[in-house]
C-alpha positions as CSV (number, residue, x, y, z in Angstrom):
1,M,-41.7,-23.2,25.1
2,T,-42.2,-19.7,23.6
3,D,-39.4,-18.4,20.9
4,G,-39.3,-15.6,23.7
5,A,-38.6,-18.3,26.8
6,G,-36.1,-20.3,24.5
7,R,-33.9,-17.0,23.8
8,G,-34.2,-16.2,27.1
9,K,-32.7,-19.4,28.3
10,K,-30.2,-19.2,26.1
11,V,-28.7,-15.9,26.9
12,A,-29.1,-17.3,30.5
13,A,-26.8,-19.8,29.7
14,F,-24.4,-18.1,27.9
15,W,-23.5,-15.4,30.7
16,A,-24.0,-18.3,33.4
17,A,-20.9,-19.8,31.1
18,V,-19.1,-16.6,31.4
19,V,-19.4,-16.3,35.2
20,G,-18.5,-20.1,35.6
21,G,-15.5,-19.0,33.6
22,F,-14.4,-16.1,35.7
23,A,-15.5,-18.3,38.7
24,L,-12.8,-20.9,38.1
25,T,-10.2,-18.2,37.1
26,A,-10.8,-16.5,40.7
27,A,-10.2,-19.9,42.0
28,L,-6.8,-20.7,40.2
29,L,-5.8,-17.6,41.7
30,A,-6.3,-17.8,44.9
31,A,-4.8,-21.3,45.0
32,R,-1.4,-19.4,43.2
33,A,-1.2,-17.1,45.8
34,L,-2.0,-19.5,48.7
35,S,0.7,-21.5,47.4
36,V,3.4,-22.7,49.8
37,A,6.7,-20.8,49.1
38,D,9.2,-24.1,49.8
39,W,6.3,-25.6,46.5
40,H,8.1,-23.2,44.3
41,G,4.0,-22.3,43.3
42,A,5.4,-19.6,41.0
43,D,7.5,-22.1,39.0
44,L,4.9,-24.1,38.8
45,S,2.1,-21.9,37.3
46,P,1.2,-22.0,33.7
47,F,0.9,-18.8,33.6
48,Y,3.2,-16.3,32.1
49,V,3.3,-13.5,34.7
50,Q,3.3,-12.8,38.7
51,L,0.8,-11.9,41.2
52,A,1.9,-8.5,42.1
53,P,-1.4,-6.0,42.2
54,R,-0.5,-2.5,41.2
55,F,-2.7,0.4,39.5
56,S,-1.7,4.1,37.9
57,A,-4.7,6.4,37.6
58,W,-2.9,7.0,33.7
59,G,-4.7,3.5,32.7
60,L,-7.8,5.0,32.9
61,V,-7.2,6.4,29.4
62,A,-7.8,2.7,28.1
63,V,-11.5,2.8,29.7
64,A,-12.0,6.2,28.2
65,L,-10.4,4.7,24.7
66,F,-12.7,1.3,25.0
67,A,-15.4,3.8,25.8
68,V,-15.6,5.5,22.7
69,F,-15.4,2.3,20.9
70,I,-18.5,1.0,22.4
71,W,-20.5,3.8,21.0
72,L,-18.6,3.5,17.6
73,W,-18.8,-0.3,17.4
74,P,-22.7,-0.6,15.7
75,R,-21.6,2.0,12.8
76,A,-17.6,0.6,12.5
77,A,-19.1,-2.7,12.4
78,S,-20.5,-2.0,9.2
79,W,-17.7,-0.3,7.7
80,R,-15.7,-1.7,4.5
81,P,-12.5,-3.0,5.4
82,R,-10.5,-0.6,3.7
83,F,-12.0,1.8,6.5
84,F,-12.3,-0.3,9.2
85,L,-8.8,-2.3,9.7
86,P,-6.6,0.9,9.7
87,A,-8.7,2.2,12.1
88,A,-9.0,-0.9,14.0
89,T,-4.6,-1.4,13.7
90,L,-4.6,2.0,15.0
91,F,-6.7,2.1,17.7
92,F,-5.9,-1.2,19.4
93,A,-2.1,-0.3,19.1
94,A,-3.3,3.0,21.2
95,L,-5.5,0.8,23.5
96,A,-3.0,-1.8,24.4
97,L,-0.2,1.1,25.0
98,A,-3.2,2.7,27.4
99,L,-3.5,-1.6,28.7
100,A,0.7,-0.6,29.2
101,A,0.2,2.4,31.7
102,L,-2.6,1.1,33.6
103,Y,0.1,-1.0,35.8
104,G,2.9,1.7,36.4
105,G,2.3,4.8,34.1
106,P,3.8,5.9,30.9
107,A,7.4,4.6,32.2
108,N,5.7,1.2,32.0
109,I,4.9,1.2,28.2
110,P,8.6,0.9,26.9
111,S,8.9,-2.6,27.6
112,R,12.5,-4.3,29.2
113,A,12.5,-5.9,26.0
114,V,13.2,-2.5,23.7
115,G,16.3,-1.3,26.2
116,V,17.6,-5.3,26.1
117,F,17.6,-5.9,22.0
118,L,19.0,-2.0,22.0
119,G,21.9,-3.3,23.6
120,D,21.8,-6.6,22.1
121,L,22.0,-4.2,18.5
122,N,25.2,-2.2,19.5
123,T,27.0,-5.6,20.6
124,L,26.2,-6.9,17.1
125,G,26.5,-3.4,15.1
126,S,24.8,-3.1,11.4
127,P,23.5,-6.6,9.5
128,A,26.3,-6.6,7.1
129,S,28.7,-6.9,10.6
130,F,26.3,-9.6,12.0
131,F,24.0,-11.5,9.8
132,G,26.4,-14.0,8.1
133,R,27.8,-15.0,11.5
134,Y,25.2,-14.9,13.5
135,H,24.7,-18.2,15.1
136,L,28.8,-17.4,16.0
137,L,27.9,-14.0,17.8
138,L,24.6,-15.2,20.0
139,A,27.1,-16.2,23.2
140,D,27.8,-12.4,23.2
141,I,24.0,-10.9,24.0
142,G,21.3,-11.4,26.0
143,I,19.4,-14.7,26.5
144,H,16.1,-13.7,24.7
145,G,18.3,-12.6,21.6
146,R,20.1,-16.1,21.7
147,V,16.9,-18.0,21.2
148,R,15.8,-16.8,17.7
149,P,17.0,-15.9,14.2
150,P,18.3,-12.4,13.0
151,G,15.1,-11.2,11.9
152,L,13.9,-9.4,15.0
153,F,17.6,-7.6,15.3
154,L,17.3,-7.1,10.8
155,L,14.0,-5.3,11.6
156,L,15.0,-3.1,14.8
157,W,18.0,-1.7,12.6
158,A,15.9,-0.3,10.0
159,L,13.7,1.2,12.9
160,V,16.2,2.2,14.3
161,R,17.4,4.5,11.7
162,V,13.6,5.4,10.9
163,V,12.4,6.5,14.7
164,G,15.7,6.6,16.2
165,T,16.6,4.9,19.9
166,N,13.5,6.6,21.8
167,G,11.8,3.2,23.6
168,Y,8.4,5.3,23.3
169,A,8.6,5.5,19.5
170,L,10.3,1.9,19.1
171,Q,6.9,0.6,21.3
172,A,4.2,2.4,19.6
173,A,5.9,1.3,16.0
174,W,5.9,-2.6,17.3
175,A,2.2,-1.9,18.5
176,L,1.5,-0.9,15.2
177,G,3.0,-3.8,13.5
178,A,1.3,-6.2,16.2
179,A,-2.2,-4.7,15.4
180,A,-1.8,-5.1,12.0
181,A,-2.9,-8.5,12.0
182,A,-6.5,-7.1,12.2
183,F,-5.9,-7.4,8.4
184,P,-4.9,-11.4,8.0
185,V,-7.5,-12.0,10.9
186,Y,-9.9,-10.4,8.9
187,F,-9.7,-11.8,5.6
188,F,-9.1,-15.1,7.0
189,A,-12.6,-15.0,9.3
190,A,-14.1,-13.5,6.0
191,R,-12.9,-16.7,4.5
192,V,-14.1,-19.3,6.3
193,A,-16.6,-17.8,8.4
194,G,-18.8,-15.1,6.6
195,A,-18.5,-11.2,6.4
196,R,-20.5,-10.6,9.4
197,A,-17.7,-12.5,12.2
198,A,-14.6,-10.9,10.5
199,P,-14.8,-7.6,12.2
200,V,-15.8,-9.6,15.6
201,A,-13.2,-11.8,15.1
202,V,-10.8,-9.0,14.5
203,V,-11.8,-7.3,18.0
204,L,-12.4,-10.6,19.8
205,Y,-8.3,-11.2,18.8
206,L,-7.0,-7.8,19.4
207,L,-9.2,-7.4,22.3
208,S,-7.8,-10.5,23.8
209,G,-5.7,-11.3,27.2
210,C,-3.0,-12.3,25.3
211,F,-2.3,-9.4,22.7
212,A,-3.5,-6.8,25.6
213,T,-0.5,-8.2,27.6
214,H,1.6,-9.5,25.2
215,G,0.9,-7.1,21.6
216,V,2.8,-4.3,22.2
217,S,6.2,-7.0,22.2
218,Y,8.0,-8.6,19.4
219,D,5.7,-11.2,19.9
220,G,3.1,-9.0,18.9
221,L,4.7,-8.8,15.5
222,F,5.8,-12.5,15.3
223,A,2.0,-13.1,15.4
224,T,1.2,-10.7,12.5
225,L,3.2,-12.8,10.0
226,G,2.2,-16.2,11.8
227,I,-1.5,-15.4,11.3
228,A,-0.6,-14.0,7.7
229,I,1.1,-17.8,6.8
230,L,-1.9,-19.8,8.6
231,Y,-4.0,-18.0,6.4
232,F,-1.7,-18.2,3.1
233,V,-2.0,-21.7,3.9
234,V,-5.6,-22.0,4.2
235,M,-5.8,-20.6,0.8
236,A,-3.4,-22.7,-0.7
237,A,-5.3,-25.7,0.8
238,E,-8.6,-24.3,-0.3
239,E,-8.0,-23.0,-3.6
240,R,-7.7,-24.4,-7.1
241,G,-5.0,-22.0,-8.2
242,W,-1.4,-21.4,-6.7
243,R,-1.2,-17.7,-5.6
244,G,-2.4,-18.7,-2.1
245,T,1.0,-21.4,-2.4
246,V,3.4,-19.4,-3.1
247,A,2.0,-16.5,-0.8
248,A,2.8,-19.4,1.9
249,G,5.8,-20.3,0.7
250,V,6.7,-16.5,0.6
251,T,5.0,-15.6,4.3
252,L,7.0,-19.0,6.1
253,A,10.5,-18.2,4.6
254,A,10.1,-14.4,6.2
255,G,9.1,-16.5,9.5
256,A,12.2,-18.6,8.9
257,L,14.1,-15.2,9.7
258,F,12.0,-13.9,12.9
259,S,10.5,-16.9,14.9
260,F,11.5,-20.6,15.9
261,T,7.9,-20.8,17.7
262,L,6.2,-20.5,14.6
263,A,6.5,-24.1,14.4
264,F,2.8,-25.4,14.6
265,I,2.6,-23.7,11.1
266,L,4.0,-27.1,9.8
267,V,2.1,-29.4,11.6
268,F,-0.8,-27.7,10.8
269,L,0.1,-27.2,6.8
270,V,0.5,-31.1,6.8
271,V,-2.9,-31.9,8.8
272,I,-4.6,-29.8,6.5
273,F,-2.9,-30.9,3.1
274,A,-3.2,-34.2,4.3
275,E,-7.2,-33.8,4.8
276,R,-7.9,-32.0,1.4
277,A,-5.9,-34.6,-0.3
278,V,-7.7,-37.2,0.7
279,A,-11.4,-35.6,1.1
280,E,-10.9,-34.5,-3.0
281,K,-8.2,-37.0,-3.9
282,R,-5.7,-34.1,-4.8
283,A,-3.3,-36.1,-3.5
284,G,-0.8,-35.3,-6.6
285,E,-1.7,-31.4,-6.2
286,M,-1.6,-31.2,-2.2
287,A,2.0,-32.9,-2.7
288,A,3.0,-30.2,-5.1
289,K,1.9,-27.4,-3.1
290,A,2.9,-28.5,-0.2
291,A,6.6,-29.3,-1.5
292,L,6.5,-25.7,-3.2
293,V,5.3,-23.7,0.3
294,V,8.4,-25.5,2.1
295,G,10.3,-25.6,-0.6
296,I,10.5,-21.7,-1.1
297,P,12.2,-21.2,2.3
298,I,14.8,-23.7,2.2
299,A,15.5,-22.1,-1.4
300,T,15.5,-18.8,0.2
301,L,17.6,-20.2,3.3
302,V,20.3,-22.3,1.1
303,L,20.4,-18.8,-1.2
304,L,21.0,-16.4,1.9
305,Y,23.9,-19.1,3.1
306,F,25.5,-18.9,-0.4
307,L,25.2,-15.1,-0.5
308,T,26.3,-14.1,2.7
309,G,27.2,-16.9,5.0
310,Y,23.8,-16.9,6.7
311,D,23.5,-20.8,9.0
312,W,19.9,-21.2,9.8
313,P,20.8,-24.9,11.2
314,A,23.7,-23.7,13.0
315,N,21.7,-20.6,14.5
316,F,18.4,-23.2,14.9
317,A,20.8,-25.7,16.8
318,E,22.7,-23.0,18.9
319,S,18.9,-21.4,20.1
320,Y,18.0,-24.5,20.9
321,R,21.3,-25.5,23.0
322,W,20.5,-21.9,25.0
323,A,17.2,-22.3,25.3
324,Q,17.4,-25.2,27.6
325,T,19.0,-23.0,30.6
326,Q,15.4,-21.0,30.6
327,A,12.5,-21.6,30.8
328,S,12.2,-25.2,28.3
329,G,13.7,-27.8,30.8
330,G,11.6,-30.9,30.2
331,I,11.2,-33.5,28.4
332,N,10.1,-32.8,24.7
333,V,10.0,-34.5,20.9
334,F,13.7,-33.4,20.2
335,K,15.5,-34.7,23.1
336,V,13.5,-38.0,22.5
337,L,14.8,-38.3,19.1
338,F,18.1,-36.5,18.8
339,P,19.1,-37.3,22.9
340,R,22.6,-34.9,23.3
341,P,24.5,-34.7,26.6
342,D,24.7,-31.1,26.3
343,L,20.9,-30.9,25.3
344,A,20.2,-32.9,28.1
345,G,20.8,-31.3,31.5
346,Y,18.7,-28.3,33.5
347,P,21.6,-25.5,34.6
348,V,18.5,-23.9,36.5
349,P,17.0,-26.5,39.1
350,A,13.8,-23.9,39.4
351,Y,13.0,-24.7,35.8
352,R,12.6,-28.2,36.2
353,R,9.2,-28.4,35.3
354,S,6.6,-31.0,34.4
355,Y,6.1,-32.5,30.9
356,W,2.7,-33.6,32.4
357,L,2.1,-30.5,34.4
358,W,2.7,-28.3,30.8
359,M,0.6,-30.3,28.6
360,P,-2.9,-29.2,30.1
361,G,-0.9,-26.1,31.4
362,N,-0.5,-24.7,28.0
363,L,-3.8,-25.1,27.3
364,V,-5.0,-23.7,30.0
365,A,-2.7,-20.7,30.5
366,L,-3.2,-20.3,26.4
367,A,-7.5,-20.0,26.6
368,L,-7.7,-18.3,30.2
369,T,-5.2,-15.4,29.0
370,A,-7.0,-14.9,25.5
371,G,-10.0,-14.3,27.5
372,V,-13.0,-16.6,29.6
373,P,-15.7,-14.9,27.4
374,I,-13.5,-16.3,24.1
375,T,-13.0,-19.6,25.6
376,V,-16.7,-20.3,26.3
377,L,-17.9,-18.9,23.1
378,Y,-14.9,-21.4,21.1
379,L,-16.0,-24.2,23.3
380,K,-19.5,-24.1,22.5
381,W,-18.4,-23.9,19.2
382,L,-15.9,-26.5,19.7
383,W,-19.0,-28.7,21.1
384,D,-21.5,-27.6,17.9
385,L,-18.7,-29.6,15.7
386,R,-20.3,-33.2,17.2
387,R,-22.9,-32.5,14.6
388,R,-21.7,-33.2,10.9
389,E,-23.0,-30.7,9.4
390,A,-21.1,-28.1,11.4
391,R,-18.3,-30.2,10.7
392,A,-19.1,-30.3,6.9
393,T,-18.8,-26.1,6.5
394,A,-15.4,-24.8,5.7
395,L,-15.4,-23.0,9.4
396,G,-16.0,-26.5,11.0
397,R,-13.5,-28.1,8.5
398,V,-10.6,-25.6,8.6
399,F,-11.0,-24.9,12.6
400,G,-11.5,-28.4,13.4
401,L,-8.5,-29.6,11.2
402,A,-6.6,-26.4,13.6
403,F,-7.7,-27.9,17.1
404,L,-6.2,-31.5,16.3
405,A,-3.2,-29.6,15.1
406,L,-3.3,-28.0,18.1
407,V,-3.3,-31.0,20.2
408,L,-0.4,-32.7,18.5
409,F,1.8,-30.2,18.9
410,N,1.3,-29.3,22.3
411,L,2.2,-33.4,22.7
412,T,5.1,-32.7,21.7
413,G,6.4,-30.9,24.0
414,V,8.4,-28.6,21.8
415,T,6.5,-25.7,23.8
416,L,6.8,-25.9,27.5
417,G,4.9,-22.7,29.0
418,E,4.3,-18.8,28.4
419,T,2.3,-20.2,25.5
420,E,0.2,-16.7,26.5
421,R,2.9,-15.0,23.7
422,V,4.8,-17.2,22.2
423,W,1.3,-18.7,20.8
424,L,0.0,-15.1,20.7
425,Y,-0.5,-16.4,16.8
426,L,-2.3,-19.3,17.9
427,V,-5.4,-16.8,19.4
428,P,-7.0,-16.3,16.1
429,V,-7.9,-20.7,16.1
430,L,-9.9,-19.9,19.1
431,A,-11.2,-16.4,18.2
432,I,-12.4,-16.4,14.8
433,P,-14.7,-19.4,15.5
434,A,-16.0,-17.9,18.6
435,A,-16.2,-14.6,16.6
436,A,-18.9,-17.2,14.1
437,A,-20.1,-18.6,17.5
438,L,-21.2,-14.9,18.8
439,V,-22.7,-13.4,15.9
440,R,-24.9,-17.0,15.7
441,L,-25.7,-16.4,19.3
442,A,-26.6,-12.5,18.5
443,D,-29.2,-13.8,16.2
444,E,-30.6,-16.7,17.5
445,T,-31.4,-14.4,20.8
446,A,-32.2,-11.5,19.1
447,H,-30.5,-9.6,21.5
448,P,-29.4,-6.2,20.1
449,R,-26.1,-5.3,22.5
450,L,-25.0,-9.3,22.9
451,V,-22.2,-8.3,21.0
452,A,-21.3,-5.5,22.3
453,A,-21.7,-7.1,26.2
454,V,-19.2,-9.6,25.4
455,F,-16.4,-7.0,23.9
456,A,-16.9,-5.0,27.5
457,V,-16.9,-8.4,29.6
458,L,-13.5,-9.3,27.4
459,F,-12.6,-5.9,28.2
460,A,-13.0,-6.4,32.1
461,Q,-11.2,-9.1,32.2
462,V,-8.1,-8.1,30.6
463,F,-8.7,-4.6,33.0
464,V,-8.7,-6.8,35.9
465,W,-5.5,-8.7,34.6
466,R,-3.5,-6.2,34.3
467,V,-3.9,-4.8,37.3
468,L,-3.4,-7.8,39.0
469,F,-0.4,-8.8,37.6
470,W,3.2,-8.1,36.2
471,V,4.3,-9.5,32.8
472,P,8.0,-10.1,33.7
473,W,8.7,-9.3,29.8
């Protein structure tokens, strides 16, 4: 077989996989649309969206922005990080906001969360009045405020002091904070996949369906922090010094004040530190680093308790109790280890979801919403891990362990549904290996526009999904 024929076969196989992925997506959507009403199809769907097609011409601004991006991409890919990263942050924040207008026009840009959380903030008052006794005040605010630590309200209080209570201004600030994930994604990818894959990984993440749908919300802010923590955990495990360890501990302490959904990070930390301890015979060093990474957040929370009265364990227990009235019905590891009558009931019958539905459902929803091109490339990379030389690379080692950690974390049942948004910080776990696979495929096929073509297919999926689906939150 000639080189040209081989390259053509690889390109054809790649696009066949992409088309097959879209066919699978279409079949899933058709099955949902045709579900019998008495079967509560919406309650059984793993997707955190509702099929309700709607279109606004305002969203065509997103098409114009994407056309500008494709035109700039060949040059932007070679920009230095100090130029590329701020530009990517600004551009993809604007693109995500434009995609929000695609469904219902400019009025759809400020999500319902802005008004709801502003109302909660009015109820809570200033940080001086709510921080120390936050867990006692949860019953006074909305359900989405009850199931999280107070960090979001601390940040919202500060933002209101800067930009006021205008929903568009607050949404723009949230979008910029979410798109700032470009920085940790870039440096994470550059560390394990190389400089050429780094800008591709940034674009795949910020162009993913998960980010385009949920990145302009508070989940995007949590994701930026979560990705930074994952990056520093890898740095701590891979380097001989202690800089990454301290950074991982500090960012994890911040994460503990913002979201309970970052729990995957602890599973990942255990897996990657254990592997380095065994592979390099560094058990003592890894144990000390793990103790410091976990110790910094614990010391921070203890200090906050004595200084302000903020009780993180009580906050977690109360938030977890409230979460059981929402979409978290079903069995999980906490209910097995700590059975309590007040956590065992399911007050909303429509949310009685099956563990065995959600274990694959979590992964399917994340993979398809992130984007069929990302998932196809990631699966190609995962398949290549069967080769020992692929597993021996930094990319194979780190993200092979990340895959193992994700499977283990998913089996705990801690997260049941809504993974398109609460696992937004895990999209780089797919996007970075996908970027490496895409760069390698582009080199092997010598196809000059392959990367841009994949971006276009990904944008097309995001565009169609934003027209078809209403996002509840």
